[in-house]
C-alpha positions in Angstrom: -19.1 -9.9 -42.3 -20.7 -13.2 -43.0 -24.1 -13.8 -41.4 -25.3 -17.4 -41.4 -28.7 -16.4 -40.2 -29.6 -15.5 -43.7 -29.8 -19.2 -44.5 -32.6 -21.6 -43.7 -32.5 -25.3 -42.9 -35.9 -26.9 -43.5 -37.0 -29.4 -40.9 -38.9 -32.1 -42.8 -40.9 -34.9 -41.2 -42.2 -37.9 -42.9 -45.3 -39.9 -41.9 -48.4 -41.4 -43.6 -52.2 -41.3 -43.3 -52.5 -44.9 -42.1 -52.4 -43.8 -38.4 -55.3 -41.3 -38.5 -55.6 -37.5 -37.9 -54.9 -37.6 -34.1 -51.5 -39.3 -34.6 -50.6 -36.9 -37.4 -51.5 -33.9 -35.1 -49.0 -35.3 -32.5 -46.4 -35.9 -35.2 -46.7 -32.2 -36.3 -46.6 -30.9 -32.7 -43.5 -32.9 -31.9 -41.8 -31.8 -35.1 -42.6 -28.2 -34.4 -41.0 -28.6 -30.9 -37.9 -30.2 -32.2 -37.5 -27.7 -35.0 -37.9 -24.8 -32.5 -35.3 -26.3 -30.2 -32.8 -26.7 -33.0 -33.5 -23.2 -34.1 -32.5 -21.7 -30.8 -29.5 -24.1 -30.3 -26.2 -22.2 -29.9 -24.6 -24.9 -31.9 -26.7 -24.3 -35.1 -26.0 -21.0 -36.8 -28.7 -20.9 -39.4 -32.5 -20.7 -39.0 -34.2 -24.1 -38.6 -37.7 -23.8 -40.2 -40.5 -26.3 -39.5 -42.2 -27.6 -42.6 -45.7 -29.3 -42.6 -45.5 -33.1 -42.1 -45.2 -34.9 -45.5 -47.6 -37.8 -46.1 -48.0 -38.2 -49.8 -45.6 -38.4 -52.8 -47.1 -35.2 -54.3 -46.4 -33.2 -51.1 -42.8 -34.6 -50.9 -42.2 -33.7 -54.6 -43.6 -30.2 -54.1 -41.4 -29.5 -51.1 -38.3 -30.7 -52.8 -39.0 -28.4 -55.8 -39.7 -25.5 -53.4 -36.4 -26.2 -51.6 -34.5 -26.1 -54.9 -35.9 -22.8 -55.9 -35.6 -21.1 -52.4 -32.3 -19.2 -52.5 -32.0 -19.0 -48.7 -32.6 -22.7 -48.2 -29.2 -24.3 -47.6 -30.5 -27.8 -46.9 -33.0 -30.1 -45.3 -33.1 -32.1 -42.1 -35.2 -35.2 -42.6 -36.8 -37.3 -39.9 -39.4 -40.1 -40.0 -41.4 -39.8 -36.8 -43.6 -42.8 -37.9 -43.2 -45.2 -40.7 -43.1 -43.3 -44.0 -43.1 -45.7 -47.0 -40.0 -44.8 -48.9 -41.4 -45.2 -52.4 -43.2 -42.0 -51.7 -39.9 -40.2 -51.5 -38.4 -41.4 -54.8 -39.7 -38.7 -57.1 -38.9 -35.9 -54.6 -35.4 -37.1 -53.8 -34.7 -37.6 -57.5 -35.3 -33.8 -58.0 -33.8 -32.5 -54.8 -30.6 -30.4 -55.4 -30.0 -29.3 -51.9 -28.0 -31.3 -49.4 -29.9 -33.1 -46.6 -29.1 -34.6 -43.2 -31.0 -37.6 -41.9 -31.7 -37.1 -38.2 -32.3 -40.5 -36.7 -34.0 -39.6 -33.5 -37.3 -39.9 -31.6 -39.4 -37.4 -29.8 -39.3 -39.2 -26.4 -36.0 -40.0 -24.8 -36.9 -43.1 -22.9 -39.5 -45.9 -23.0 -42.3 -45.2 -20.6 -42.2 -48.7 -19.2 -45.4 -48.7 -17.2 -47.5 -46.8 -19.7 -46.3 -48.0 -23.1 -49.2 -49.3 -25.2 -49.9 -49.7 -28.9 -50.9 -46.1 -29.5 -47.4 -45.1 -28.2 -45.8 -47.7 -30.5 -47.7 -46.5 -33.5 -46.7 -42.9 -32.9 -43.0 -43.4 -32.0 -41.7 -45.5 -34.9 -38.5 -43.7 -35.8 -36.5 -46.9 -35.0 -37.9 -48.5 -38.2 -39.3 -45.5 -40.1 -35.9 -44.0 -40.4 -34.5 -47.4 -41.6 -37.0 -47.4 -44.4 -35.9 -43.9 -45.3 -32.3 -44.9 -45.0 -32.8 -47.7 -47.4 -34.1 -45.5 -50.2 -31.2 -43.1 -49.7 -28.7 -45.9 -50.1 -30.7 -47.5 -53.0 -30.6 -44.2 -54.8 -26.9 -43.6 -54.0 -27.6 -40.3 -52.3 -25.0 -38.5 -50.3 -26.2 -37.4 -46.9 -25.1 -37.2 -43.3 -26.8 -39.5 -40.8 -26.8 -38.3 -37.2 -28.1 -40.7 -34.5 -29.2 -39.8 -31.0 -31.7 -37.8 -29.0 -32.5 -34.3 -30.5 -31.9 -32.6 -27.1 -28.4 -33.9 -26.6 -25.6 -31.4 -26.9 -23.4 -33.7 -29.0 -26.3 -34.3 -31.5 -26.9 -30.6 -31.9 -23.2 -30.0 -32.3 -23.0 -32.6 -35.1 -26.0 -31.0 -36.8 -24.4 -27.6 -36.4 -21.2 -28.9 -38.2 -23.3 -30.1 -41.1 -25.3 -26.8 -41.2 -22.1 -24.8 -41.5 -20.9 -27.0 -44.4 -24.3 -26.6 -46.0 -24.2 -22.8 -45.7 -20.7 -22.8 -47.3 -22.0 -24.9 -50.1 -25.0 -22.6 -50.6 -22.5 -19.6 -50.6 -20.6 -21.2 -53.5 -23.6 -21.5 -55.7 -23.4 -18.5 -58.1 -20.4 -17.1 -56.3 -18.0 -14.9 -58.4 -14.2 -15.0 -58.1 -12.0 -12.3 -59.5 -8.5 -13.1 -60.8 -6.2 -10.1 -61.2 -3.7 -11.3 -63.7 -3.1 -15.0 -64.5 -1.5 -17.9 -62.6 2.1 -17.6 -61.7 3.9 -18.8 -64.8 4.9 -22.5 -65.1 3.2 -23.5 -61.8 1.2 -26.7 -62.1 -1.0 -27.1 -59.0 -2.6 -23.7 -59.2 -4.0 -24.4 -62.7 -7.2 -26.3 -63.2 -10.4 -26.7 -65.2 -12.5 -23.6 -64.4 -15.4 -25.0 -66.5 -15.5 -28.2 -64.6 -15.2 -26.3 -61.3 -18.3 -24.3 -62.2 -20.2 -27.4 -63.2 -19.1 -29.2 -60.0 -19.0 -26.4 -57.5 -21.3 -23.7 -58.8 -18.9 -20.8 -58.6 -17.6 -18.8 -61.6 -14.1 -17.5 -62.1 -13.6 -14.1 -64.0 -10.3 -13.0 -65.3 -9.2 -9.3 -65.3 -6.1 -7.5 -66.5 -4.2 -5.7 -63.7 -5.1 -2.5 -65.6 -8.8 -3.0 -64.6 -7.7 -3.0 -60.9 -5.3 0.0 -61.5 -8.2 2.0 -62.8 -10.2 1.3 -59.7 -7.2 2.2 -57.5 -6.7 5.5 -59.4 -10.4 6.3 -59.1 -10.4 5.9 -55.3 -11.5 9.1 -53.7 -9.1 11.1 -51.4 -11.7 11.1 -48.7 -12.0 7.3 -48.7 -8.2 6.9 -48.7 -8.0 9.3 -45.8 -10.5 7.2 -43.8 -8.5 4.0 -44.7 -5.3 5.5 -43.4 -7.0 6.5 -40.2 -8.3 2.9 -39.8 -4.7 1.7 -40.0 -3.6 3.9 -37.1 -6.7 2.9 -35.1 -6.2 -0.8 -35.5 -2.5 -1.5 -35.7 0.9 -0.7 -34.2 2.2 1.4 -37.1 6.0 1.7 -37.3 7.5 5.2 -37.1 8.5 5.4 -40.8 4.8 5.1 -41.8 3.7 7.8 -39.4 2.5 11.1 -40.9 6.0 12.6 -40.5 7.8 9.4 -41.5 9.8 9.0 -44.6 7.5 6.2 -45.9 4.2 7.8 -45.1 3.4 8.2 -48.8 3.7 4.4 -49.2 1.1 4.0 -46.5 -1.2 6.4 -48.4 -0.6 4.4 -51.6 -1.3 1.1 -49.8 -4.6 2.6 -48.5 -5.5 3.7 -52.1 -4.8 0.2 -53.3 -7.1 -1.2 -50.6 -9.9 1.2 -51.4 -9.6 0.4 -55.1 -9.7 -3.3 -54.5 -12.7 -3.0 -52.2 -14.6 -0.9 -54.6 -13.8 -3.3 -57.5 -14.8 -6.4 -55.6 -18.0 -4.8 -54.1 -19.1 -3.5 -57.5 -18.7 -6.9 -59.1 -20.3 -8.8 -56.1 -17.2 -10.9 -55.8 -16.7 -13.3 -52.8 -13.1 -14.2 -53.5 -10.1 -13.1 -55.6 -6.5 -13.8 -56.5 -3.4 -11.7 -57.3 0.0 -12.6 -58.6 3.3 -10.9 -58.1 4.2 -11.5 -61.8 1.3 -9.2 -62.9 1.7 -5.9 -61.2 2.0 -3.4 -64.1 0.6 -0.1 -62.9 0.6 -0.9 -59.2 3.2 0.8 -57.1 3.5 -2.2 -54.7 2.3 -5.7 -54.3 -1.1 -5.7 -52.5 -0.3 -7.2 -49.1 -2.0 -5.3 -46.4 -5.1 -4.9 -48.6 -5.3 -8.7 -49.1 -4.9 -9.4 -45.4 -7.7 -7.0 -44.4 -10.0 -8.2 -47.2 -9.6 -11.8 -46.0 -10.3 -10.6 -42.4 -13.6 -9.3 -43.7 -14.6 -12.6 -45.2 -13.2 -12.6 -48.7 -11.5 -15.7 -50.0 -8.0 -15.3 -51.4 -5.4 -17.3 -53.3 -2.0 -16.0 -54.2 -0.3 -16.4 -57.6 -3.7 -16.8 -59.4 -4.7 -19.8 -57.3 -8.5 -19.5 -57.8 -9.3 -23.0 -56.3 -7.7 -22.0 -52.9 -9.4 -18.6 -53.0 -12.7 -20.4 -53.3 -11.8 -22.8 -50.5 -10.7 -20.0 -48.2 -14.1 -18.4 -48.8 -15.9 -21.6 -48.0 -14.0 -22.1 -44.8 -14.7 -18.4 -43.9 -18.4 -19.1 -44.3 -18.2 -22.4 -42.4 -16.4 -20.8 -39.4 -18.5 -17.6 -39.2 -19.1 -16.8 -35.6 -16.5 -19.3 -34.3 -13.3 -18.4 -32.6 -10.0 -19.1 -34.3 -10.0 -17.6 -37.8 -9.2 -18.8 -41.3 -6.3 -17.8 -43.5 -4.6 -18.5 -46.8 -1.4 -20.3 -45.9 1.6 -22.0 -47.3 4.1 -24.6 -46.0 7.2 -22.4 -46.4 10.2 -24.0 -44.6 11.1 -26.8 -42.3 12.8 -27.1 -38.9 14.3 -30.6 -39.0 15.6 -31.1 -35.5 16.2 -33.8 -33.0 13.9 -31.9 -30.7 11.0 -32.4 -33.2 10.4 -31.7 -36.9 8.3 -28.6 -37.5 6.8 -26.5 -40.3 7.1 -22.8 -40.5 4.0 -21.6 -42.4 3.8 -18.1 -44.0 3.5 -16.4 -47.3 5.2 -13.4 -48.9 2.6 -11.1 -47.4 -0.9 -12.5 -47.4 -1.7 -14.1 -44.0 -5.1 -13.1 -42.5 -5.1 -11.3 -39.2 -8.1 -13.4 -38.0 -5.5 -16.0 -36.9 -3.3 -13.4 -35.1 -2.3 -14.1 -31.5 -1.3 -10.5 -30.9 -2.1 -7.0 -32.2 -0.5 -6.9 -35.6 2.4 -4.5 -36.4 2.0 -2.6 -39.7 5.4 -2.3 -41.3 7.0 -1.7 -44.7 10.1 -3.8 -45.6 11.8 -5.1 -48.8 10.2 -8.2 -50.3 13.0 -9.2 -52.7 10.4 -10.4 -55.2 7.9 -8.8 -57.6 10.1 -5.9 -58.7 8.0 -3.2 -57.1 8.3 -0.7 -54.3 8.5 -2.1 -50.7 4.9 -3.3 -49.8 2.9 -2.8 -46.6 2.2 -5.8 -44.5 0.9 -6.9 -41.1 3.4 -8.9 -39.1 2.3 -11.2 -36.2 2.6 -14.6 -34.7 -0.4 -16.9 -35.2 -2.5 -18.4 -32.4 -1.3 -21.5 -30.7 -3.3 -24.8 -30.6 -4.9 -27.3 -32.9 -5.6 -26.3 -36.5 -6.2 -27.8 -39.8 -4.6 -27.1 -43.2 -6.7 -27.9 -46.3 -5.9 -28.0 -49.9 -7.9 -28.6 -53.1 -6.4 -29.9 -56.3 -7.6 -30.7 -59.9 -6.5 -34.2 -60.4 -7.6 -34.3 -64.1 -10.5 -36.7 -63.7 -11.8 -35.2 -60.5 -11.1 -32.7 -57.7 -9.5 -33.8 -54.5 -9.4 -32.3 -51.0 -6.7 -33.2 -48.6 -6.4 -32.0 -45.0 -3.8 -32.3 -42.3 -4.5 -31.8 -38.6 -1.6 -29.9 -36.9 -0.7 -28.3 -33.6 0.6 -24.7 -33.7 3.4 -24.2 -31.2 5.6 -21.3 -30.1 8.7 -20.6 -32.1 11.9 -21.8 -30.5 13.3 -18.3 -30.6 12.1 -14.9 -31.7 12.0 -14.1 -35.4 13.1 -10.4 -35.5 14.2 -10.4 -39.2 11.2 -12.4 -40.7 9.1 -9.6 -42.2 5.8 -11.6 -42.6 3.1 -13.1 -40.4 3.8 -16.7 -39.5 2.7 -19.9 -37.8 4.9 -22.8 -36.6 3.3 -26.2 -36.3 3.8 -29.9 -35.6 1.9 -31.9 -38.2 0.1 -35.0 -37.0 1.2 -37.7 -36.6 4.6 -36.3 -37.4 6.3 -34.4 -40.3 7.8 -37.4 -42.0 4.4 -39.2 -42.2 2.3 -36.1 -42.9 4.6 -34.7 -45.6 4.9 -38.1 -47.3 1.2 -38.7 -47.3 0.5 -35.1 -48.5 3.0 -35.5 -51.4 1.6 -38.9 -52.4 -1.9 -37.3 -52.5 -0.6 -34.5 -54.7 -1.4 -31.9 -52.1 -0.8 -28.3 -53.1 1.7 -25.9 -51.4 -1.2 -23.5 -50.8 -3.8 -24.2 -48.2 -6.7 -22.8 -46.3 -5.7 -22.8 -42.6 -8.2 -22.8 -39.8 -8.3 -23.0 -36.0 -12.1 -22.9 -36.0 -12.9 -25.9 -38.1 -12.5 -29.7 -37.7 -12.1 -32.5 -40.2 -15.8 -33.2 -39.8 -16.7 -29.8 -41.3 -14.5 -30.5 -44.3 -15.7 -34.1 -44.7 -19.4 -32.9 -44.7 -18.5 -30.2 -47.2 -16.6 -32.5 -49.5 -19.5 -35.0 -49.5 -21.9 -32.2 -50.5 -19.6 -31.3 -53.4 -19.1 -35.0 -54.4 -15.3 -34.6 -54.0 -12.7 -37.0 -52.7 -11.6 -36.2 -49.1 -8.4 -37.4 -47.6 -7.4 -36.8 -44.0 -3.9 -36.9 -42.5 -4.1 -37.0 -38.7 -2.7 -38.8 -35.7 -3.9 -42.2 -37.0 -2.3 -41.9 -40.5 0.1 -44.6 -41.7 1.8 -44.0 -45.0 1.3 -47.5 -46.5 -2.4 -47.5 -45.5 -2.7 -44.0 -46.9 -1.2 -45.1 -50.2 -3.6 -48.1 -50.3 -6.5 -45.6 -49.8 -5.3 -43.5 -52.7 -5.3 -46.7 -54.9 -8.8 -47.7 -53.8 -10.1 -44.2 -54.3 -8.7 -44.1 -57.8 -10.7 -47.2 -58.6 -13.8 -46.0 -56.8 -14.0 -42.7 -58.6 -13.3 -44.2 -61.9 -16.0 -46.8 -61.5 -18.4 -44.3 -59.9 -18.8 -42.5 -63.2 -20.3 -45.7 -64.6 -23.1 -45.4 -62.2 
């Protein structure tokens, strides 16, 4: 399971010695109080750590270097309680490699009308101290999130929490290892990409393995571990009769359990956080891993089918971002349409690999023909997905840059039961409608694979994309195709020119 409490967000306050020691003592006391309040906020999943007030360029530089080298530091929250001359921050911010959020707040909520004096004014100067800090951030072309409002307000803590989740996912990507069993599905374009550029840009590394490497781990799985896995299946799912101990396909259940044990052992031994498979590279495996992939995703691994390493990394990032939230995250694919006068809809699914974290009901464990892959019938969990708002997110290598595109959707009940569809599925209405959403998605070059979440919002993804320095495009209820096409043109120009800076 993913625990975001392993990460720290450093609360950093700026001031200067101009105001004297008494004022600085108050600044420090107020900063400790705000940091402590954010640390216990239910909206903020990581630890918020108070850091001593910074008043000199040397102290600022040293803190930024310490943040860079602290593996558990996912980012900084910066706040200027008083005026903090921004030239002091240049050296430190030039070195800082961690994302930061600029909290534009003040300790007191309201002006004490009858008591306000010059001492109060000297102490509570965020209104212009933060503007000085904001200038240097813009002058240095630094990406950051600005949150404005009183630190005790729920909506402010919620927006900070969104950014913190994105920062934790970004930290998780740094040094992350992704395993690819086999290569990309042959002749598919969008699942390809520049793995070297991805490592430079995103920090994760992609390792390729022959299926034989996985087969060895499967064959080495102990009978005792396989037996425990089989029992877990019976404990957690509605297992169909043919897979019961006296059923004619019970041996397939055991083989599926052996595949899962082998995959888990391989991924754990290699300290991998995400992985891919492809049905075109199965030599030595009795069946395409379906159930194993579903359960590994449930436990926090990222996954991409057909060698899609970019989507596997994105699923992992969204798993981290959503840790502790309700709703779940899954690998997904826009599979087929319902074009009807009653409303155009999308049926999302995949051959096997939809994560049970998005299930609306207890999954059924079944074994059925797949008609693809050329192997024995594979195990899979079958269920309908949750209803309600969700977001589908795709990442693509556009040649000169990476792009993330997202579509907000509403998952709805199927018009009729689907007794013959042997896979997990979700039916949704894209916002603003299918015609607009699909056209915009296609103009953007959006992939057919997505990471699909009920737990996250566009703000999470926007914050994450900004940390990564990646283009982000949102399709929602406000999207108009012509305006969206114009944005694509402007973005092409911006990202081309941005390299010159």
